[in-house]
N, C-alpha and C positions, 0 to 999 in steps of 0.2 A: 559090315563096315559102317561106323557111326560118323555122321557128318555134323560138324559144329559150325554155327554161324556166329560171327563176331566182327568186330571192327578190324580194319587193316592194321597189321603190326601187332595185334593182341592175340596171344595164344589162347587155346580153348580153356585151359585149366587155370588161367590167371584170374585172381579174385578182383571183383569190382569194388573199390574202396568207397566211392560216394554212396552206392546202394547199401553197403554194409552200415555206414554211419547213419543213414536215414532209418534203417531198420532198428538200430540201437536206440535212436531218439524216440521213435514211435513206441518202442517197447517200454521205455522209461515213462513216457507220458501215460500210456495205458495202465502201467503199474501204479502210478500216482493217483490216477482217476479211480482205479479199482480200490486202492487203499482209502480214498476219500469216501467212496460210496459205501464201503463195508463198515466204516467206523460207526458204531451204534451211538445214539444219543439217548440220554436218560432224563426224563422229566423230573422236576423238583418235587419233593414230598416224600413221605414215608411209604414203604412198600407194605401193603396190607397182607396179612396171613390169616389162616383159620376160616371160620365161617363168614367173616366180613369180606373176604376177598371176592372180587367180581370175576365171573367166569370168562374164559377166552371167547366163548360164543357171544356173550353180551357185549364185550368190547368190540368184536368184529362187526356185529350188527349195528352198533351205534355209529361206528366209523363209516360203514357203508351207507347208512342213512344220510349222514352229513355230506359225503362225497357225491351222493346222487343228486344233491341240490346244487352242486358246483360244477359248471360245465367244463372248467379248465382241468378237472381231475377225472374226467370220465374214462380215461384209459389207464387208471391206476388200480392195481389189484392189491388187496390187503389180506394178510394172514397173521394169526395171533397164536403164540405158543408161550404158555406160562407168563402172560402179561407182556411179552416182547412182541412188538408189532413190526412186521416185515413189509416194506413197501416195494412193489415192483411195477414196472410199466414205464410210460413216457409222459413227461411234463414239458412245458414250453421252454422254461429257462430256470436259472438258479434261483431267481426270486420266487418262482412258483414252488420250488423245493422247500425253501425256507418257510413260505406261507403254510404249506402242507404240514411240515414238521410242527409248526406252532399250533395248528388246529388239533392235530392228533395228540400232542402233548397235554392239551387241556382235557382230554377224555379221561374220566375217572377209571383207575385200574391199570393204566398203561405204565409199565415198568421201564421199558426202553424202546427205542425206535431204531430198526435196522433199515437203513436207506439204501436200496438197490435200484433207485430210479435212474432213468436215462433222459437226457435232454433231447428234445426233438431237433433233428438235423434237416428236416424238410424245409427248403427255402421258402416255398409258397406259404406254408403254415406259419413260419416265423414272421413273414412280412404281412400276413393278413391282419393281425391285430393292429399293427402300426397304421396300415391303410384305413382300417375301420376308424381309428382315432382321428386321423386326418379328415376323413369324410365327415365324421361327426362334428368336428370343429367347424368345418366349412358349412355344414347345414345350420349350425347355431349362428354363424356369422350372417348367413343369408336371412335367417329368421329375425335376427336383431338388427338387420341393416337399416330399417326405417328409424329406429331409435338412435342408432349411430349417426345417421344423417341429421336428425333433429338436434342432437347434442352438438354436432359439429357446426351446424348453422347458428345455434345460439352463441357458441364460442366466437364464431366469425363476426356476428353482429355486434356483440359487446366489445370485442377487440377493435372493430372498425370505428365504433362510436368513440372509444378512448383515443384512437389515432386522430380522428377528426377534431376532437376537443383539444388535443395537445398541439394540433397544427395552427390553432388560432393564436398567432403571436401577440396581437394587440391585447387580448384578454390577459395573458400571463404577464406581459410587461406592465400592465396596470396594477397587477397584484404584487409584483416583485419589485424590489428597490433598484435592481439593475438587470441587464441581460443575462449575466451569468447565473444569478439565482432563478431567473425566469426559465432558463434551459433546464435547471435542476428540477423545478416544479413540473415542467413538461415531461421529463423522463420518469419522474415518480408517478405522474398521472397515467402514462402508458403502462407501466408495470402494474399499477393497481387495477386497471381495467383488464389486463391480461389475466391476472390472478382471479379476478371476479368471474370472468368468462370461464376459466378453467374449473373453478369450484362449482359453478352452476351446471356446466356440462357433465362433470363427474357425478353430481347429484342426480341428474336426469338418468345417467347410466347406472345409478345405484352403486357407485364405486367410490363413495366418499372416503373409504378407508385408505385409498391411495393418496389422499391429500396429506395426511400426516407423514407418510413415507416420503413423498416428494419434498415437503417442507423440511423434514429432518435431513434429507440428503443435501438440499440446498443450503441449510445451515452449516452442515459440516464442511461443504465445499467453500462456502463464504468465509468460514473461520480459517481454513487452510490458506485461502488466497489472501485474507487479511494479514496473516502473519508473514506471508511471503513478500507482500508489497506494503509493509507497514509504513515505511518512509513516504511512499507515494500517497497512501491514504492520509497520513498525517499532514502532508503538504496540501492535499485537496481540501481537507477540513479547515486548515488555516486560511486557505484562499476564501472559503465561504465566510468565515468569521471576519476576515479583514474587509471583504466587500460589504458586509453589514455594518461594521463599526466605523469604517472610513477614518482611520487615524490620521490621515494627512490628505492634502489636496494637491492637484498638479501644480508644479513650480514651487512647492514648499521646499525650503532648504533644511534638510534633516541630517541627522547622524544616526546610523543603525549599526550597532556593534563595531564602532570605529570607522565606518565608511561614511564619508561626507559627500553630499551631492544634492542636486535638485530632483524632485520626484518627477519622472516622466510618465510612467504607466504602472498600473497594477494589473497583471495578467492572472490567469488561472493557475500559474505555476510559480511566478517570481515577481519581484518588485524591481523596476528598472530605475536607476538613478543616473544622472549626468553629473560627473564630478566637476569642480571648478576648472580642471584642466581639459574638459571636454571628453573624458573617457566614460564609456558605458559600464555601469556596475550592475550586475544581475545578482540579486540576493533571493534565495528560496523563501517562499512565504512562511514556511514553518519557522525559519530563523527570524523573520521579521516579527511574527506573532509572539514568539517567546523571548525575543531580544529586547534590549534597551533602546528606545527611540527618543531622540532629542530633536524637537521641532523648533528651529530658530526663527521661523516666520509665522508661527501661529499668532504671536503678538507682534504687531508692527514695530513697537518700541523695543530697542535692544541696547544694552549697556556695553560700552567698551572701557577697558582699563589699560594702563601702561605705567611703567616705572621710570623715574629719572633720579640720578644721584647728584646732590649738590655738595659744595665744600662743607666739611664738618664744622668750620668756624663761622659759617654764614648764619644770618638771622632766619631761622627756619619758619617762623610765623610769617615774616614778610615774603619769603619764598612761596609759601602756600597761598597767601592772598594774591600775590602777583600771578601765579599760575591759574588760579580759579578765575581771576578777572580775564585772563587771556582766553580761557576756554569759553567763558560766558559770552565773549565777544564774537565767537564764531556763529554764523547764521544757521548752520545745520545742527548745532547742539541745542537740545531741548531745554527749556527753562523749568519744565515740570515733567519728570523728576529733576531736581536741581543737580548741578555739578558738585562733586565731593572730592576732597583730597585729604590725605593723612600721611603721617610718618610711619612707614612699614618696617624699616630695618636700619641698622647701623652697620655700614661696611667697613673695610679695612682703611679706606681713605676718603669715604664720603658717607652721607646720610641719604638713604633711599626714600624718595617720596612717591606715593602711589596716587594716581589721578583717575577719576571715573566720570563718565558723562554718558548721556543717552542720545540716540539718534532715531529718527523715523526711517525705517528701512524702505518704506514705499516711496519716499522722496529723496533718499540719500543712499549712496553705496557705503556699506558698513566698513569695508576694509579701507577705502579711500578716506572716509571720515576719520577713522582712527589714525591713519598716517598723517593727515593734515592737522589733527589735534596735537600729535607729538611734535610736529614741526613748529606749530604756533607757540606751544608751551616752552619749548627749548629756546626759541627766539626771544620770547618775553623774559625768560630768566637771564639769558646772556645780556639782553639790552638793559636790564636792571642792575647789572654788575655782579650777578651770581655766577660763580665758577662751577663748571661741570667737570670735576677732575677725573682723570683716568687713573686706574690702579697704579700706585707707585711702589716700586721695590728697591730697597737700599742694599747694595752689595758692598762687602768689605773684603778686600784682597790683601793679605799680608805679604810683605816683601815683594811687592809687585815692581817690575822694572819700569823705568820711565816711559818706555814705549807704549805701555798699557794705560798711561794717564788718560783721563777723560778729555776728549777733544773739545774745543770750544763749541758751544751750541750755535746752530744755524737758525736764524729767524725763519719762522714759517712764512709761506706765501700769504700775501694779503688776500682776504676773501673777495670774491667777485661780487660786485653790486647786484642786488636783486633784479634790477632792470635788465641786466645782461643775461639772466638765466631764462631758459624756456619756461612757459607757463605750465604749472603742474596740473594734474588731472583734477577736475572740479568734483568735489564730493557730492554735490547736489545732483549730479547726473549718474544714475545707477548704471552698472555694467549690464548690457543687454545680451552679451554673447551667450551666456548660459541659458537664458530664457529662450533665445532663438534656437539653440540646440535642442531644448526640450520640445519646442513647437515642431521642429522637424521630425523628432522621434515620434511624437503623437500623430502626426499626419502621414507617416510613412505607410505605403500601401500594404506592406507585410507586417504591420504593427500588431494586428489581431485585435481582439476585444479588450477594451479598457474597462476595468471594474471601478475606476474612480469616477465620482460624480462631482462636477464643478459646482452644481447648484446646491448640493447638500453640505452642511457644515460638518467639519470633522468633530470627532467625539471629544 
């Protein structure tokens, strides 16, 4: 009576599918390995025949002499038949197989190589070379430890000197035109000392070849980063150039790409303007550097112009002389350059006269001065009997009923005497509101570093 041992519920004759699949896979792997090992390799070159052919014994002896000097192939057996070399035995790994095939292929007379080698499966023997390499590297590190420490100390000393030198703020601020440029000088000094320490340390280690690789990698990385942050780099360079050129000073009234305002600050990223309405305008420095800048306060003298239309039948020469006399009588209008006036255009119902005068912006408000000049000129022309006609349009309506007849004109209200009007703003008193807003912006605790220098003249 035969007893069978199996799992509960499984009959003795039932096949085991997982074991069968495992056997099939192992068989395929073994077959592939066998096919790989039995495939012969043929060295390059012509096969010699006749008396010049080398005997199999000479080939075998030469190969055995070479392998005897190589410890890695001490367990390899060689046999030669008709120039075909058959290799049997154990090697460490596939790299050793390729190396052995390359060595035997260079032996003269070898026609083909039959590789029947097996790789070593002993774990201890496989790990021993790796452990030997690690131990060897550790020994080399211990042997070279003093030179490593010396090079590290040299690097630390040079880097520390650069850091100490860069920390002397007074030195760099004397060399630089402003604090922003001083910070750039300090950063460049730190990097220069770090590179110097690295070069000397690598030279002590006799590893100067790494310098080219490090600098090349740094260049590639810097190029990639530069393309990625191109706008930021452009804005940073524009900040440097603007801080050096100083195209305007604080409180200068400028126009930059259509934006009007008084200059408050120049930071490392943007130029801050205060508009006449009190709004903050932040313009990137790259736009400022490449844009069109109009500085209205660079020269304290500024010209104003305005137009007035007089009756076409009026004496134009008398109108011009009357207006010029009225402008010259204003205290805030400069005598040099002189007041000027000319006929600029002929309108539909009047002749347009243009007047120009100069004011000192340091002692007068430009907009108030222009407004007062218009008022004085208009009053002088009307007082001299010159009419300032409005546009007149003549309409003709055919077959119009009587209801659409033009009603009688109503006389206009009499003008109010000047004594009853409130006093107008005095042009000689400049408006301080914008300047006060600029001062508040410059003194703000979170304003940051201002790159403008009040003591330096603008370019």
